[in-house]
N, CA, C and O atoms as a DFTB+ gen file, in Angstrom:
348 C
 N C O
     1  1      32.482       8.455      38.341
     2  2      31.123       8.155      37.805
     3  2      31.771       8.799      36.286
     4  3      31.804       7.930      35.415
     5  1      32.179       9.885      35.928
     6  2      32.173      10.153      34.894
     7  2      33.392       9.703      34.096
     8  3      33.365       9.607      32.869
     9  1      34.594       9.399      34.933
    10  2      35.886       8.824      34.485
    11  2      35.337       7.129      34.054
    12  3      35.406       6.552      32.969
    13  1      34.924       6.773      35.055
    14  2      34.219       5.262      34.146
    15  2      33.279       5.212      32.965
    16  3      33.013       4.265      32.225
    17  1      32.857       6.408      32.965
    18  2      32.053       5.958      31.547
    19  2      33.207       6.436      30.256
    20  3      33.246       5.892      29.152
    21  1      33.954       7.384      30.629
    22  2      35.194       7.386      29.841
    23  2      36.100       6.429      29.450
    24  3      36.712       6.401      28.382
    25  1      36.171       5.465      30.570
    26  2      37.078       4.507      30.348
    27  2      36.372       3.649      29.110
    28  3      37.154       3.155      28.297
    29  1      34.671       3.396      28.873
    30  2      34.325       2.937      28.029
    31  2      33.900       3.524      26.922
    32  3      32.937       3.186      26.234
    33  1      34.897       4.735      26.697
    34  2      34.722       5.179      25.283
    35  2      33.082       5.925      25.088
    36  3      32.510       6.121      24.016
    37  1      32.588       6.240      26.429
    38  2      31.514       6.873      26.346
    39  2      30.185       5.986      26.002
    40  3      29.129       6.498      25.631
    41  1      30.380       4.644      26.171
    42  2      29.179       4.192      25.991
    43  2      29.252       2.632      27.198
    44  3      29.323       1.506      26.707
    45  1      29.235       2.748      28.053
    46  2      29.387       2.300      29.229
    47  2      28.065       1.549      29.577
    48  3      27.257       2.453      29.788
    49  1      27.477       0.425      29.734
    50  2      26.698      -0.328      29.667
    51  2      26.058       0.096      31.501
    52  3      26.817       0.634      32.306
    53  1      24.867      -0.205      31.794
    54  2      24.088       0.234      33.143
    55  2      24.821      -0.932      33.935
    56  3      25.523      -0.711      34.923
    57  1      24.572      -2.304      33.361
    58  2      24.914      -3.297      34.337
    59  2      26.503      -3.115      34.950
    60  3      26.807      -3.465      36.090
    61  1      27.488      -2.482      33.943
    62  2      29.116      -2.390      34.701
    63  2      28.942      -1.277      35.451
    64  3      29.833      -1.318      36.299
    65  1      28.133      -0.078      35.643
    66  2      27.899       0.829      36.674
    67  2      27.190       0.383      37.880
    68  3      27.509       0.581      39.052
    69  1      26.358      -0.138      37.493
    70  2      25.572      -0.846      38.902
    71  2      26.334      -1.803      39.679
    72  3      26.354      -1.664      40.902
    73  1      27.001      -2.815      39.099
    74  2      27.493      -3.576      39.702
    75  2      29.071      -3.054      39.948
    76  3      29.642      -3.438      40.969
    77  1      29.499      -2.515      39.370
    78  2      30.984      -1.731      39.761
    79  2      30.887      -0.556      41.026
    80  3      30.489      -0.934      42.127
    81  1      31.152       0.443      40.876
    82  2      30.981       1.471      42.011
    83  2      29.842       1.358      43.000
    84  3      29.868       1.563      44.214
    85  1      28.711       0.943      42.127
    86  2      27.549       1.043      42.989
    87  2      27.331       0.095      43.698
    88  3      26.569       0.223      44.657
    89  1      27.941      -1.104      43.413
    90  2      27.973      -2.457      44.500
    91  2      26.419      -3.119      44.419
    92  3      25.945      -3.693      45.400
    93  1      25.741      -2.991      43.260
    94  2      24.490      -3.240      43.323
    95  2      23.293      -2.491      44.046
    96  3      22.209      -2.998      44.331
    97  1      23.681      -1.236      44.279
    98  2      22.976      -0.451      45.355
    99  2      21.891       0.616      44.356
   100  3      22.192       1.777      44.077
   101  1      20.587      -0.073      43.908
   102  2      19.761       0.833      42.889
   103  2      19.464       1.834      43.315
   104  3      19.490       2.755      42.499
   105  1      19.036       2.188      44.779
   106  2      18.676       3.515      45.006
   107  2      19.945       4.496      44.610
   108  3      19.693       5.502      43.947
   109  1      21.193       4.240      44.975
   110  2      22.186       4.864      45.051
   111  2      22.329       5.427      43.438
   112  3      22.257       6.610      43.104
   113  1      22.566       4.178      42.469
   114  2      22.475       4.435      41.030
   115  2      21.457       5.264      40.566
   116  3      21.765       6.006      39.633
   117  1      20.102       5.328      41.072
   118  2      19.104       5.950      40.398
   119  2      19.195       7.584      40.988
   120  3      18.669       8.539      40.416
   121  1      19.991       7.661      42.266
   122  2      19.915       9.086      42.624
   123  2      20.986       9.869      41.455
   124  3      20.760      10.956      40.923
   125  1      21.947       9.171      41.276
   126  2      22.844       9.492      40.162
   127  2      22.561       9.862      38.747
   128  3      22.702      10.861      38.042
   129  1      22.015       8.411      38.596
   130  2      22.028       8.372      37.012
   131  2      20.459       7.781      36.484
   132  3      20.237       7.452      35.319
   133  1      19.587       7.733      37.439
   134  2      18.252       7.792      37.118
   135  2      17.509       8.716      36.338
   136  3      18.088       9.770      36.073
   137  1      16.334       8.553      35.905
   138  2      16.061       9.580      34.994
   139  2      15.778      11.060      35.292
   140  3      15.620      12.004      34.517
   141  1      15.754      10.986      36.892
   142  2      15.761      12.502      37.909
   143  2      16.762      12.389      38.568
   144  3      16.742      12.965      39.655
   145  1      17.992      11.634      38.196
   146  2      19.275      11.587      38.999
   147  2      19.981      12.836      38.534
   148  3      19.807      13.376      37.441
   149  1      20.978      13.321      39.702
   150  2      21.799      14.391      39.300
   151  2      22.490      14.693      38.206
   152  3      22.572      15.822      37.721
   153  1      23.085      13.541      37.721
   154  2      23.825      13.421      36.841
   155  2      22.880      13.918      35.227
   156  3      23.068      14.866      34.465
   157  1      22.065      13.019      35.206
   158  2      21.155      13.208      34.244
   159  2      20.266      14.780      34.213
   160  3      20.010      15.276      33.115
   161  1      19.946      15.308      35.179
   162  2      19.031      16.353      35.708
   163  2      20.112      17.716      35.294
   164  3      19.678      18.846      35.070
   165  1      21.544      17.353      35.249
   166  2      22.115      18.680      35.109
   167  2      23.197      18.369      33.588
   168  3      24.317      18.853      33.418
   169  1      22.487      17.477      32.674
   170  2      22.845      17.235      31.547
   171  2      24.470      16.723      31.253
   172  3      25.000      16.724      30.142
   173  1      24.991      16.374      32.289
   174  2      26.530      15.984      32.020
   175  2      26.435      14.392      31.433
   176  3      27.459      13.970      30.896
   177  1      25.422      13.613      31.496
   178  2      25.316      12.475      31.109
   179  2      24.227      11.823      30.090
   180  3      23.125      12.175      30.511
   181  1      24.100      11.159      29.127
   182  2      23.107      10.721      28.867
   183  2      22.493       9.190      28.684
   184  3      23.391       8.351      28.617
   185  1      21.569       8.819      28.618
   186  2      21.373       7.341      28.051
   187  2      20.608       7.108      27.379
   188  3      19.586       7.767      27.188
   189  1      20.971       5.972      26.788
   190  2      20.654       5.611      25.482
   191  2      20.254       4.076      25.232
   192  3      21.060       3.446      25.917
   193  1      19.522       3.293      24.674
   194  2      19.281       2.130      24.902
   195  2      19.242       1.329      23.449
   196  3      18.391       1.578      22.595
   197  1      20.207       0.405      23.300
   198  2      20.479      -0.373      22.097
   199  2      20.000      -1.507      22.446
   200  3      20.712      -2.129      23.234
   201  1      18.659      -2.188      22.010
   202  2      18.224      -2.918      22.481
   203  2      17.563      -3.277      23.531
   204  3      16.514      -2.742      23.890
   205  1      18.158      -4.269      24.139
   206  2      17.821      -4.142      25.732
   207  2      18.650      -3.718      26.837
   208  3      18.318      -3.795      28.020
   209  1      20.250      -3.058      26.195
   210  2      20.935      -2.569      26.892
   211  2      20.971      -1.336      27.266
   212  3      20.738      -0.696      26.240
   213  1      21.149      -0.506      28.262
   214  2      21.289       1.084      28.145
   215  2      22.432       1.133      28.462
   216  3      22.966       0.229      29.106
   217  1      23.038       2.190      28.078
   218  2      24.507       2.584      27.673
   219  2      24.421       3.900      28.271
   220  3      23.395       4.540      28.043
   221  1      25.447       4.485      29.096
   222  2      25.723       6.072      29.630
   223  2      26.705       6.547      28.569
   224  3      27.530       5.867      27.958
   225  1      26.468       7.777      28.479
   226  2      27.787       8.494      27.802
   227  2      27.448      10.024      28.345
   228  3      26.376      10.586      28.572
   229  1      28.949      10.490      28.463
   230  2      29.088      11.957      28.893
   231  2      28.919      12.887      27.711
   232  3      29.699      12.911      26.758
   233  1      27.979      13.557      27.821
   234  2      27.793      15.108      27.342
   235  2      28.906      15.836      26.969
   236  3      29.949      15.452      27.499
   237  1      29.020      17.054      25.989
   238  2      30.234      17.583      26.138
   239  2      30.139      18.595      27.280
   240  3      31.191      19.216      27.431
   241  1      29.239      18.896      28.054
   242  2      29.166      19.511      28.933
   243  2      29.805      18.656      30.439
   244  3      30.289      19.127      31.468
   245  1      29.582      17.416      30.071
   246  2      29.823      16.409      31.221
   247  2      31.626      16.157      30.768
   248  3      32.270      15.757      31.738
   249  1      32.227      16.285      29.841
   250  2      33.691      16.292      29.473
   251  2      34.442      17.438      29.871
   252  3      35.653      17.389      30.085
   253  1      33.717      18.511      29.979
   254  2      34.348      19.939      30.286
   255  2      34.645      19.416      31.837
   256  3      35.758      19.098      32.254
   257  1      33.267      19.393      32.687
   258  2      32.951      19.098      33.888
   259  2      34.065      18.382      34.616
   260  3      34.606      18.826      35.629
   261  1      34.485      16.799      33.797
   262  2      35.598      16.000      34.206
   263  2      36.776      16.842      33.998
   264  3      37.459      16.814      35.021
   265  1      37.275      17.557      33.117
   266  2      38.224      18.027      32.950
   267  2      38.741      18.997      34.182
   268  3      39.894      19.104      34.600
   269  1      37.523      19.691      34.651
   270  2      37.726      20.728      35.596
   271  2      37.936      20.295      37.006
   272  3      38.426      20.992      37.895
   273  1      37.464      18.928      37.127
   274  2      37.493      18.244      38.422
   275  2      38.925      17.752      38.283
   276  3      39.772      18.024      39.134
   277  1      39.211      16.956      37.102
   278  2      40.352      16.449      37.352
   279  2      41.803      17.314      37.768
   280  3      42.832      16.860      38.268
   281  1      41.443      18.886      37.320
   282  2      42.392      19.559      36.957
   283  2      42.363      20.162      38.578
   284  3      43.374      20.658      39.077
   285  1      41.550      20.090      39.042
   286  2      41.258      20.577      40.804
   287  2      41.918      19.397      41.632
   288  3      42.617      19.625      42.619
   289  1      41.656      18.151      41.176
   290  2      42.050      17.129      42.211
   291  2      43.427      17.147      41.953
   292  3      44.224      16.905      42.859
   293  1      43.888      17.478      40.508
   294  2      45.257      17.183      40.600
   295  2      46.285      18.572      41.252
   296  3      47.481      18.434      41.511
   297  1      45.661      19.623      41.397
   298  2      45.874      20.945      42.365
   299  2      45.923      20.848      43.530
   300  3      46.818      21.351      44.209
   301  1      45.142      20.303      43.896
   302  2      44.838      19.939      45.771
   303  2      45.430      18.531      46.217
   304  3      45.808      18.448      47.386
   305  1      45.532      17.538      45.483
   306  2      45.869      16.224      46.122
   307  2      47.011      16.240      46.822
   308  3      47.951      16.666      46.151
   309  1      47.292      15.926      47.956
   310  2      48.700      15.492      48.537
   311  2      49.630      14.618      47.897
   312  3      50.811      14.730      47.569
   313  1      48.659      13.596      47.800
   314  2      49.201      12.193      47.071
   315  2      49.969      12.315      45.904
   316  3      51.016      11.670      45.841
   317  1      49.604      13.084      44.901
   318  2      50.391      13.001      43.909
   319  2      51.149      14.545      43.875
   320  3      51.655      14.987      42.843
   321  1      51.143      15.066      44.788
   322  2      52.350      16.215      44.817
   323  2      51.660      17.567      44.206
   324  3      52.420      18.400      43.711
   325  1      50.233      17.825      44.221
   326  2      49.613      18.880      43.811
   327  2      50.134      20.010      44.074
   328  3      51.036      20.070      44.909
   329  1      49.678      21.149      43.418
   330  2      50.614      22.562      43.094
   331  2      50.775      23.390      44.486
   332  3      51.705      24.105      44.860
   333  1      49.167      22.941      45.324
   334  2      49.234      23.620      47.026
   335  2      50.398      23.103      47.740
   336  3      51.275      23.848      48.176
   337  1      50.415      21.761      47.869
   338  2      51.194      20.730      48.590
   339  2      52.818      21.150      48.471
   340  3      53.723      20.943      49.280
   341  1      52.854      21.879      47.042
   342  2      54.579      22.077      46.914
   343  2      55.318      23.133      47.605
   344  3      56.470      23.317      47.999
   345  1      54.079      23.819      47.595
   346  2      54.487      25.496      48.395
   347  2      54.770      25.204      49.828
   348  3      55.068      26.119      50.596
């Protein structure tokens, strides 16, 4: 989710997220990005409204968290030849 928001330069429209990774599943969307969603409660993302469109952006904490996740995936992923698999 954080990666998709990054692709849109930290200004990802709600409709793009809802119809993309969530496949239109409102409940799943709300669990992650709704007002009481896990990414919202942990302050990894913020939502802002521009007219009638809601945009999602990563906070500084969200950017750091994403870097840590990327590093861990690169370290452990057997398909990219992560560090663990080279030994």
